[in-house]
N, C-alpha and C positions, 0 to 999 in steps of 0.2 A: 690516469685516475678513472675509476669506474664511472659509467654514466648514471648509475644509481647513486643519488646523493644521500649521505647520512643525514641524521636529524640536525646536527650542528651545521652542516653545509646548507641545508634547507633553511634554517634559521637565519644564516647569513644572507642567503639569496633574498629572503623576505625583508631583511633589514636594508638591503642595498636598493630595493625597488623604488622607494620614494625618495624624493629630493630631501636631503638631510638638513634638518633645522638646527638652530642654536638653542642651548639651554640657558634661559634667563629667568631668574626668580621662580624656579621650579616648573616652568612651562617651556615647551618646544615651540619656538617662534622663528618665522623667516627673518632675514635681514630687512631693515627698513628700506634699504634701496632696492631690494628684490633681486640683486645681482647674484649670479651663481657661477661657480667654477667646477671643474671636473677632477675627479681623482682618477689617476691612470695606473693601471697594473704594469709594474716595470718589467714583468716577465714576458708580456706579449704586446704591450702598447694599447690595450683595450681600455675603454672607459669602464671604471668599476662603479662609480657613483657620481651623482651630482650633489653639490653642497652649497648652501647659501653662504655668500661672501659678505662679512660684516665690514663696518667701517667705524669711524670715530663715534658716531651717534650710537651704534650698538654697544660699544665699550662703555659709553656714558650710562646707558640704562642698566647695563650689567653692574657697573660701579654703584649706582643708586640702590640696586637690589642688594648687593653685597653689604653695603654701609648699613642699610635698614635692618638686615639680618643680624649683623654684628651687634648693633645697638639694641636689638629687639630680642627675639626668641633665643638666639644662639648665645647671647651673653648670659642667659639665665640657665643654660644647659650645664648640668654638673659634669665634672671630669669623668665620672664613671659612665655617664650616658654617651659622652664622646667615644670612650672605649667601646661601648656596646655597638655604636653605629659603625665604627671602623671595622670591628670584628664581623659584623653582619655584612658589610661590603665585601670583605675578604672571603666570607662563606659563599656569597653569591657568585663571585668571580671564579672561585675554585669549582663551583657546580657547572659553570659554563665555560670551563677552561678550553676545552676543545674548539669551541665556537670562536673564542678570541684568538687562539693559535692559528686557526684556519684564516680568519679575517686579516690578522697581522701579516701572514705570509702573502696574502693577495695584495695587500696595500703597500707593503714595504719591501718585498722581495726577500725578506729574511727566511732562511729554510725552515721547513716545518719541524725539523728536529730541534732547532734552537728555540723557536717560539713555543713548541709543545713542552720541551723538557727543561728550558732554561728561563726564557722571558716571563711566561705566564706564571709558573710556580714562584719565581722571584718576586714578582709583583704582589702575589698573595702573601708571601712571607713578610714583605715590606709593610703592608697594611697592618698585619698582626703585630709586628714589632713596635710600630709607633702607636698602635692602640694601647699597648702597655705603658707607654709614656705619659698618657693623658693624666693619670692619677699620681704622677711622681715628680711633678714640677714643684720644687720647693725653694724657699728662701733661706735666709740665715739670720740668726740673732748676732748682733755686732757688739762686742765689748769696746766702748769708746775709749780712745787714747787719752782724752782729757778728763776722764772719770765723771763724777757727778751722779745725781739721782735721775738717771734716764734709762728708758728701755728702747733700744734700737733694733731694727730688723729690716730685712728686705723681702720683697715679694716679686714673683716673675708674672708678667701679664702678657696677654697677646698683643700683637702690634696693631691689628686692625684688618684692613683689606690688602690681600696679597695678589699681585699680578704675576702669574706663573707662565713662562714661555718655554715650551718644550721642544726637543729636536726631532728630526725625522728618522734617526737611525735606530732609536728604541722607542717607538711610539707609545706603547702601553706602559712600559716600565718607566720610561721618562716622565710620563704623566703621573704615575703613582709616586715617584720620587719627589714630584713637586706638589703633591696633594696631601700625603699622609701626615708629615710633620707640621705643617701650618694648621691643619684641622685639629690635629691632637693637641696643639697648644691653644686652641680656641679662636683661631683667625677664620675669616671667610676668604674665599678663593675666586679668582677669575683665571680660567685656563685658557691659554692660546695655543692649541696644538699646531704643529707644522701643517702648512697648507698641502704639503705633499703626502702626509700620512695623518689624517684627521679621523679616520674611521673608528679605530679602537677606542679613542678617547670619547667619541660620541656614543658608542655602545656602552662604555662605562658610565656615561651619564644616565642612561636607562637604569643601570643597577643603583646608582646613587639615589635616584628617586624611589626605587623599590625598597632600599635599605632604610628609608625613613628620614633622611637629612631634611631639615627645615627648608622651605623655598628661600633662595638667595645665598645659601651658605656656599654652594658650588655652582658656578656659572661657566658656561663653555661658549666662547665666541671664536668663530672660525673665519679664516680669511688670510690675506697675505701678511707676511712679516713686516713689510714696510708700513702698511696702513694700521693694522691691529697692534703690532709691536710699538710703533711710535705713539699711537693713542694711549696705550697702557703706560708707557714711560712718561708721557707728558701730563697725564691726569692728576690733578692736585689732591684727589681724595683716595689715591692708592698710596699705602704706607710702605710696601716693600715690593721689590721685584726679585724673583728668582728666574735666572736665565741659563739655559744650557745651549751652546752654539759656537759660532766662530769668534775668534779674538776680535776681529775687526768690528763685528756687530756689538760685541760686549763692550768695546771702548765707547761706541756711540750711545749705548744705554747708559754707561756710567757718566758721561758728559751731560746728557740731557736730565738724568735723574738729580743732578746737582741743583737744578733750578728749584726743585721742591724738597730737597734734602731727603730723598727716599733711601730707605735701607736697601742694600742690594747683596745678592749672592750671585756670583758669576762662575759657571764651570765652563771653561773655554777650550782652545785648541791644544794639541800636543804634538810632540815629535819624540816620542819615548825612545831612549837607548836601552837595548837589551844586551847584556855582556856575558859571553861564555868564556870561562877560563879553561885551561887545558886540563886541570884536574877534576872537572865537572863530571857528573854521571851523564855521558854525552847522549845516550838514548832519550833520557828525560829532558835534557837540555834542548835537543833538536826538536822534539815533540812540542815542548813548551814554546820554543821560538816560532814554530810553524803556526801553532794555534793562536799564539799572541799576535800574529801578523794577519792571518787569512780568515780568521773568524769574522763572520758577518760581512764578508767581502772587503775586509780591511776598513770598513766604515765604522771605526771605533775611535774615540778620542785618545784612548790609552794604548792603541796599537803599537807593538814594538817594532817600529818602522825602520829604526837604525840598529842593525845587529853587528855588534863588534865581537870578533872571534880571535882568540889568541892564535898567533901564527902557527904554533906547533900542531894544532888541530884544525886550522882553517880549511884546508883542502878536504879533509874528511867530513867536516860539518857541511861545507858547501855542497859537496856531491850528494849527500843524503837529502839535503833540502831540495835540490833540483829534482831528485827522483820522486820526492813526495809531492812536489808541485805538479809535475808531469802526470802523476796518477790521480791527482785530485779530480773529483767528478764535478763538472760544472753544468748546471742545467736547471730544469724546472724546480723551483723551490718546494712545490708540493709533493715532489717525490722523496720519500724518506731516505733514499740512498744518495740524494744530492748533497754535496759537501759545500758548494759554493753557488749562490744564486746570482741574480742580476744586480747591478748598481741601480741606485734609486731613479735616475732619469737619463734621458739621452744626452742632456747638457752636461750632467756630471761624468757620464762615461766619456765624453769627448775631452772634458777637462783633465781626467786622469790619463788618457791616452796622450794628451799634449805634453803632460809632464814627462812621459816616457820618452817622447821624441826630443824634448829639450835635453834630457839626460844623455841621449846618444850623441847629440851635437856637442855636448860638453865633455865627451870622451868616456862615457860609461859603456860597459859591456853588458848586453842582455844575456844573462845565462840561460834563461828560459822564459817563455810567455811573451807578453807585450802586445798581443794582437786582440783586436775585437773579433768575437766569434760571430760569424754571419752565415753559418750553414743550418739548413733545416728549420725547426721550430725556434732556434736561438736567434735567428736573424731578425725577428720582430722585437726581441727583447733588448736588455742593456748589459750584455755579457762580455767580460773581458777575462783572458787568461790570467791565472795567477802568475806574477812577474817577479823575477829576481834579478837585481842589478848589481854589478861590482865594478871595480876600477873607478872609485869615487873619491873625491877630495871633500874636505869638510865644507868648502865653500860652494859646492855644487847645489844647484837649485833643489834637486830632489832630496838632498840631505838636510837642507835648511828649512824647507817649506812643508806645511802639512798637505799631504796628498789626499788623504781620506779615501783610499782605494787599495786594491790588492797588489801593492808594489813594495817589496822588500829591498832595503839597501843593505848589503853585506860587506863589511870591511874588516881587514885584519888589524891587530895591534900587537905590541911586543911587551908592554910592561904596565903595571898597575897605575902609575903616575900619569903615563901617557893616555890611557884609556879614560881615566877620571876627567882629565882636562878636555878630551874630545867629547865625552858624553855630556858635559856641562856646557859646551860651546853652542848653546841654542837659546833663543828667547823664551822657549817654553820650559815647563817644569811640572808636568802633570803626573807622569809615572816613569818608572825604570825597572829593569830586571837584572838580577845577578845570579849567575850559575857557577857554584864552586862547592867543593867539599872541604875547603879550608875555612875554619871558623873565623880565624884572624882576618883573611881576606874579605869574607862576607861582611864582617862588622866594619872594616876600614872603608870598603867601597860604599856600602849602604849609607854610612854617616857622611860620606863626602859628596854623594850625588844630590844635586839640587832638584828634587822632586818631591811632590806631596805624598806619593805612595812608592815604595820600593819593595818589589817582590824578590825573595831570595829562594831559588830553586823551586819556583813555581811562577805562573803568570796568568793574569786576568782573574785570580781568585778574589772574590769580594765577600763582604759580610755586612749585614745591616748594622751591626754594632761597631764597625770600623769606620772612623771618620775619613771622609774623602774630599780632597780639595787640591788646588793647584798652586805651585810656586810661580814667581815671575809672571809672565803674560799668559799663564794658563788658568788664571782666575783669581777671584776674591771670595773669602768666606769658606765655609765647610758644610757639606751634607753628610748624612748618615750619622749614626751614633747619637749620643746625648747632645753633641755639638750641633747636630743637624736640627734638632728641635729648639735648642737654646737660641739659635739664630732667628727664630720666629717669636721671640719674646723680648720684653724690655724689663729692666729692673727698676723697681720703686723702692726708695729708702724712706722709712718711717721712723721718726724720732719723737718719743712721748716723754714729756716731763713728768716725773713722779712725785714732785714736790706738792 
């Protein structure tokens, strides 16, 4: 990278200079405790910024601000005004897209190609999509089965205060996913970004103020998941929790939310099967399987980690995937030619490496990769070779458990019934892929797969209008589409006697 910084890079440097405060009631404030944590650049281990660490007391004042805003000015805001504000926020984000892309690459290790061309534009589009829904939340007139002289109808109303807990792998996009729908529906929000990747959420907070959202409508409380997450889950004046993260944490949120009967939306873990039949367009299937696994260093909940390939083409597919993995450029995520950046932390790097070692002990063969990269400038970062494993049984640890790293398990199969059974032999059910040119096979397999999203002859394709949610232990509830905003409303029935 040139020593001469661009304007967006200079803006980011200025943003990172001061200790980052929390956004509560329209103001930037330090935590009440004064405690601070550090944001670490996963590419080189350097400190990017210092951030105030909140606790239960900070969550409480954020809830009080959000509740006051919900009952006050925000409750009087017309749907068209909510549309205007969300569109203004989208415009501001688009104007500063390069700044957000650069900051997100620094903070999370996502490649600049992904942040620049996928994550930030997708966040802008998501805001605009839900801006359009603000004016379209309608109820129904109901013809009563018992008859009589009555007028019956329903309305949809906002829930109230929503505690939104976002993941580290999609910092900006994950925040916008948890922000747009509840705001469009008329709720107020408390955002809890991941402690590992808080910076783009905090920068978005500046745009939220600039866009003109009333104080208290959006609050950002930073800190550890244990402290802030538990405080949000336990707080009696939070009406809904939206969480994206691990299944284990999601179960804990579900249990604790029961005490106050909070509404919940949980987008949890995955162990997605990706199935290539012999009649598929193999070039497209191999490319799709590769990107479906190694995009964002495999740190994607829907990553196609279990690749089933029909025996007739297993060798051919495997050889091509090995060649692609060995040519993949791993390195500095700010380099536009880099295809895979660092994992999020040293701890996570070691966790993924341990999975590979366990796989070898259980009889797996490492076809390529498996090593931590420790040469040159990569030594200071959290870099792992793209890894492909084979000779695996369904009960192997790496086949059963979510690794959340660049580790592909590739396994042959012989027939449709067999692969359906194996694909469904998991506690997860977030996504799946099918590659075939046979329409009958495509329908049969996609109908049989126990997953909230099934891609056929594509992978990772998403759209704001397409509902997204998990089966089994991959989650509860739905995001995206009309269902995504409906989840942030409640139904009121009104019955009027006309006598």
